[in-house]
Wavefront OBJ file of the C-alpha trace (Angstrom):
o trace
v -16.869 -28.125 6.365
v -20.489 -28.615 5.939
v -22.562 -25.570 6.217
v -25.782 -24.563 4.986
v -25.917 -22.021 1.977
v -27.625 -18.675 2.609
v -30.060 -17.840 0.546
v -29.277 -14.972 -1.953
v -29.246 -11.978 0.005
v -29.696 -8.149 -0.804
v -26.360 -6.584 0.208
v -25.793 -3.052 1.925
v -22.188 -2.236 2.603
v -21.878 0.662 5.013
v -18.355 1.794 4.635
v -16.453 1.518 1.423
v -12.931 1.473 2.869
v -10.393 -1.080 1.781
v -12.048 -3.997 3.626
v -15.986 -3.101 2.755
v -15.395 -2.888 -0.595
v -13.533 -6.177 -1.240
v -15.882 -8.174 0.986
v -18.859 -6.446 -0.811
v -17.078 -7.453 -4.247
v -16.529 -11.143 -2.727
v -20.177 -11.133 -1.976
v -21.131 -10.269 -5.423
v -19.122 -12.585 -6.883
v -20.612 -15.381 -4.750
v -24.070 -14.650 -6.161
v -25.677 -11.883 -3.595
v -26.926 -8.705 -4.722
v -25.033 -5.569 -3.606
v -27.903 -3.265 -3.828
v -26.566 0.156 -1.732
v -23.050 1.364 -0.591
v -22.058 4.145 1.517
v -18.863 6.242 1.482
v -17.919 9.696 2.301
v -14.318 10.501 0.724
v -13.269 10.876 -2.691
v -11.172 7.760 -2.422
v -13.758 5.830 -0.986
v -16.328 6.568 -3.860
v -13.554 5.937 -6.467
v -13.052 2.478 -4.865
v -16.518 1.759 -4.547
v -16.883 2.582 -8.357
v -13.903 0.443 -8.885
v -14.992 -2.399 -6.959
v -18.444 -2.172 -6.877
v -19.821 -0.907 -10.484
v -22.914 0.253 -10.696
v -24.011 -0.068 -7.189
v -25.904 3.241 -5.952
v -24.424 5.324 -3.050
v -26.505 6.022 -0.518
v -26.253 7.356 3.143
v -25.699 5.015 5.738
v -29.558 4.476 6.882
v -30.872 4.024 3.336
v -28.022 1.593 2.895
v -28.912 -0.488 5.886
v -33.281 0.068 5.020
v -32.509 -1.363 1.495
v -30.610 -4.849 2.389
v -31.449 -8.048 4.151
v -27.609 -8.456 4.875
v -25.831 -5.265 6.167
v -21.820 -5.283 6.310
v -20.506 -2.452 8.382
v -16.864 -2.045 7.499
v -15.795 1.199 9.248
v -13.692 2.087 11.700
v -13.492 0.575 15.346
v -14.349 3.811 17.090
v -17.296 4.602 14.941
v -18.722 1.084 14.891
v -20.565 1.439 18.483
v -22.014 5.056 17.477
v -23.328 4.073 14.199
v -25.134 1.226 15.289
v -26.864 2.763 18.145
v -27.430 5.971 15.778
v -29.512 3.660 13.456
v -31.178 2.026 16.327
v -32.551 5.390 17.730
v -33.862 6.411 14.260
v -35.643 2.646 14.089
v -33.396 1.952 10.924
v -32.796 -1.893 11.552
v -35.877 -4.170 11.049
v -36.415 -7.724 12.615
v -34.734 -10.881 10.877
v -31.932 -8.275 9.152
v -28.394 -10.040 9.053
v -25.868 -7.676 10.449
v -21.997 -8.203 10.398
v -19.231 -5.956 11.120
v -15.555 -6.631 10.385
v -13.550 -5.262 13.454
v -11.015 -7.616 15.128
v -11.614 -5.996 18.170
v -15.420 -6.254 18.462
v -17.306 -9.065 19.309
v -21.003 -8.941 18.872
v -21.633 -7.031 21.660
v -21.198 -3.759 19.806
v -24.256 -4.828 17.927
v -26.597 -5.063 20.777
v -28.712 -1.993 20.069
v -29.136 -3.557 16.414
v -29.752 -7.146 18.030
v -32.214 -5.696 20.912
v -34.547 -4.765 17.394
v -34.882 -8.218 16.011
v -31.459 -8.284 14.099
v -29.266 -11.097 13.550
v -25.791 -10.003 14.728
v -22.084 -11.741 13.323
v -18.944 -10.305 13.482
v -16.727 -11.478 10.463
v -12.906 -10.258 10.771
v -10.962 -11.003 7.674
v -7.321 -12.150 8.724
v -5.660 -10.304 5.999
v -4.323 -6.533 5.073
v -6.100 -5.026 2.039
v -4.468 -2.193 -0.304
v -7.822 -1.301 -1.841
v -6.798 -2.516 -5.163
v -8.288 -5.474 -7.442
v -5.831 -8.134 -5.920
v -7.599 -7.713 -2.690
v -10.539 -9.684 -4.301
v -7.979 -13.041 -5.040
v -6.465 -12.339 -1.434
v -9.545 -13.002 -0.099
v -9.426 -16.904 -1.445
v -8.262 -19.154 1.610
v -7.821 -16.264 3.829
v -9.020 -16.477 7.557
v -11.843 -14.797 9.093
v -12.003 -14.539 13.078
v -16.160 -15.660 13.483
v -18.140 -14.721 16.427
v -22.044 -15.387 16.576
v -24.810 -16.797 18.695
v -24.259 -20.745 18.602
v -27.517 -20.771 16.362
v -26.429 -18.467 13.728
v -22.744 -20.077 13.506
v -23.590 -21.954 10.314
v -25.096 -18.644 8.730
v -21.719 -17.121 9.713
v -19.308 -19.696 8.557
v -20.959 -20.315 5.663
v -20.922 -16.375 4.507
v -17.148 -16.522 5.302
v -16.838 -19.561 2.721
v -19.041 -18.145 0.100
v -16.422 -15.305 -0.155
v -13.495 -17.530 -0.715
v -12.776 -17.351 3.392
v -11.629 -20.131 5.687
v -13.491 -19.495 9.109
v -12.127 -19.606 12.518
v -13.813 -19.572 15.574
v -13.329 -17.012 18.010
v -15.465 -16.605 21.458
v -16.798 -13.418 22.530
v -14.350 -12.759 25.618
v -11.290 -13.840 23.267
v -11.669 -10.415 20.825
v -9.549 -8.380 22.280
v -6.720 -10.599 23.006
v -7.211 -12.446 19.660
v -7.072 -8.868 18.001
v -4.091 -7.725 19.962
v -2.415 -10.815 18.550
v -2.914 -10.010 15.176
v -1.738 -6.417 15.675
v 1.399 -7.726 16.633
v 1.697 -10.058 13.984
v 0.914 -7.592 10.934
v 1.242 -4.087 12.123
v 4.227 -4.569 14.191
v 6.169 -6.553 11.653
v 5.586 -3.937 9.255
v 6.916 -0.876 11.544
v 9.697 -3.460 12.104
v 10.700 -4.160 8.487
v 10.018 -0.386 7.855
v 12.509 0.641 10.072
v 15.152 -1.906 9.466
v 15.126 -0.679 5.361
v 15.248 2.984 6.960
v 18.525 2.005 8.624
v 20.127 0.223 5.537
v 19.059 2.761 3.453
v 21.009 5.465 5.840
v 23.471 3.523 6.004
v 24.216 3.726 2.219
v 23.903 -0.222 1.504
v 21.985 -0.536 -2.168
v 19.068 -2.106 -2.319
v 17.840 -2.840 1.391
v 14.669 -5.150 0.494
v 16.481 -7.309 -1.568
v 19.149 -7.876 1.218
v 16.402 -8.641 3.860
v 13.563 -10.453 1.801
v 15.256 -13.751 2.222
v 16.085 -13.532 5.606
v 12.525 -12.335 6.706
v 10.977 -15.107 4.352
v 13.487 -17.913 6.091
v 12.874 -16.088 9.818
v 8.971 -16.264 9.455
v 9.072 -20.228 8.185
v 11.197 -21.143 10.773
v 8.957 -19.239 13.677
v 5.917 -20.963 12.307
v 7.363 -24.338 12.254
v 9.998 -24.207 15.216
v 8.768 -21.778 17.691
v 11.170 -20.279 20.140
v 13.957 -22.583 18.735
v 13.751 -20.444 15.635
v 15.684 -17.652 17.683
v 18.808 -16.345 16.606
v 21.387 -13.268 17.096
v 23.026 -11.351 19.612
v 20.562 -11.603 22.264
v 19.417 -15.154 22.122
v 23.601 -16.038 21.951
v 24.091 -13.562 25.098
v 26.636 -11.788 23.065
v 26.361 -8.732 25.023
v 29.509 -6.724 23.542
v 27.404 -6.949 20.029
v 24.086 -5.624 21.911
v 25.957 -2.994 23.823
v 27.126 -1.676 20.218
v 23.907 -1.700 18.954
v 22.778 0.500 21.433
v 25.350 2.763 21.210
v 24.878 2.929 17.509
v 21.254 3.104 17.447
v 21.375 6.010 20.404
v 23.574 8.204 18.208
v 22.403 7.523 14.512
v 18.722 6.439 14.870
v 17.525 7.367 18.498
v 13.727 7.320 17.197
v 14.469 3.502 16.537
v 16.206 3.049 19.944
v 13.062 2.585 21.705
v 11.795 -0.053 20.007
v 15.258 -2.018 19.309
v 15.272 -2.117 23.218
v 11.728 -3.020 23.950
v 12.091 -6.158 21.368
v 15.608 -7.190 23.120
v 13.904 -7.298 26.044
v 11.480 -9.476 24.842
v 13.409 -11.457 23.111
v 15.940 -12.211 26.194
v 12.775 -13.229 28.240
v 11.952 -15.349 25.836
v 14.927 -17.022 25.038
v 15.526 -17.454 28.946
v 12.151 -19.067 29.302
v 13.088 -21.636 26.518
v 16.468 -22.425 27.670
v 18.434 -20.813 25.068
v 20.083 -18.113 27.890
v 20.910 -19.005 31.345
v 19.745 -17.042 34.050
v 23.445 -15.344 34.069
v 23.346 -14.593 30.691
v 19.785 -12.930 30.561
v 20.600 -10.830 33.196
v 24.064 -9.660 31.269
v 21.872 -8.998 28.202
v 19.307 -7.086 30.185
v 21.651 -4.666 31.904
v 23.837 -3.997 28.435
v 19.979 -3.066 27.143
v 19.761 -0.599 30.351
v 23.266 1.124 30.212
v 22.681 4.646 29.648
l 1 2 3 4 5 6 7 8 9 10 11 12 13 14 15 16 17 18 19 20 21 22 23 24 25 26 27 28 29 30 31 32 33 34 35 36 37 38 39 40 41 42 43 44 45 46 47 48 49 50 51 52 53 54 55 56 57 58 59 60 61 62 63 64 65 66 67 68 69 70 71 72 73 74 75 76 77 78 79 80 81 82 83 84 85 86 87 88 89 90 91 92 93 94 95 96 97 98 99 100 101 102 103 104 105 106 107 108 109 110 111 112 113 114 115 116 117 118 119 120 121 122 123 124 125 126 127 128 129 130 131 132 133 134 135 136 137 138 139 140 141 142 143 144 145 146 147 148 149 150 151 152 153 154 155 156 157 158 159 160 161 162 163 164 165 166 167 168 169 170 171 172 173 174 175 176 177 178 179 180 181 182 183 184 185 186 187 188 189 190 191 192 193 194 195 196 197 198 199 200 201 202 203 204 205 206 207 208 209 210 211 212 213 214 215 216 217 218 219 220 221 222 223 224 225 226 227 228 229 230 231 232 233 234 235 236 237 238 239 240 241 242 243 244 245 246 247 248 249 250 251 252 253 254 255 256 257 258 259 260 261 262 263 264 265 266 267 268 269 270 271 272 273 274 275 276 277 278 279 280 281 282 283 284 285 286 287 288 289 290 291 292 293
């Protein structure tokens, strides 16, 4: 990809959580000058000291005022009030670049700033962050969901490339669905794996992670290559007796896990039938087992 290299920018990071600190460090590594950052919690301040050494910690409005490029890395529910509040106090100035890191929001959330001449970008790193130094390395080759006005697309994509990422264009209207899909892929996967590990631990199985790691790796590889053809297990085989045993066992031993098992098994049955791996009669029998008291 050939994109114009942006001039060296004075960067202000509002929100030095796991994402903001890593992206700020990536921008500094690319040659931009991080001139200010804002954070509240003790953990955030310590993280800023590690990831952005020597960068002054300021209030959000002072951070914005000091910067040519403002990176807003704050929780989704805080983003709109923050942007509006900074607009109400005339903190934004024409020609500033501002990017937020929310996956669920596009550039519309930045309208109060754009109305004051700010150039709005949405740059969402499709990566999980831990708040440690290795986050910076994980940005190498990570994809970013990018949304911007057409005339700002080259700038947005260039900034992503400079941080070590790969830009993927996401239309404004698609941001909510885009983010929901990533939540399923990442957050729900973590929950499912942790439930699996906890059940194995409760069953007295030694080294649960060692047991499931090869299975998880193979399953992920298979589904990315094969789609629904990667489906295996009792639901996709129509093995009603085994499914019924699972339901009874979880109801007795792990009732907190049962609802998620039922929901995922039903969705698996639907996908298996749509892919031709289950007949209508088999799917009906499986769903009946899942609905049994």
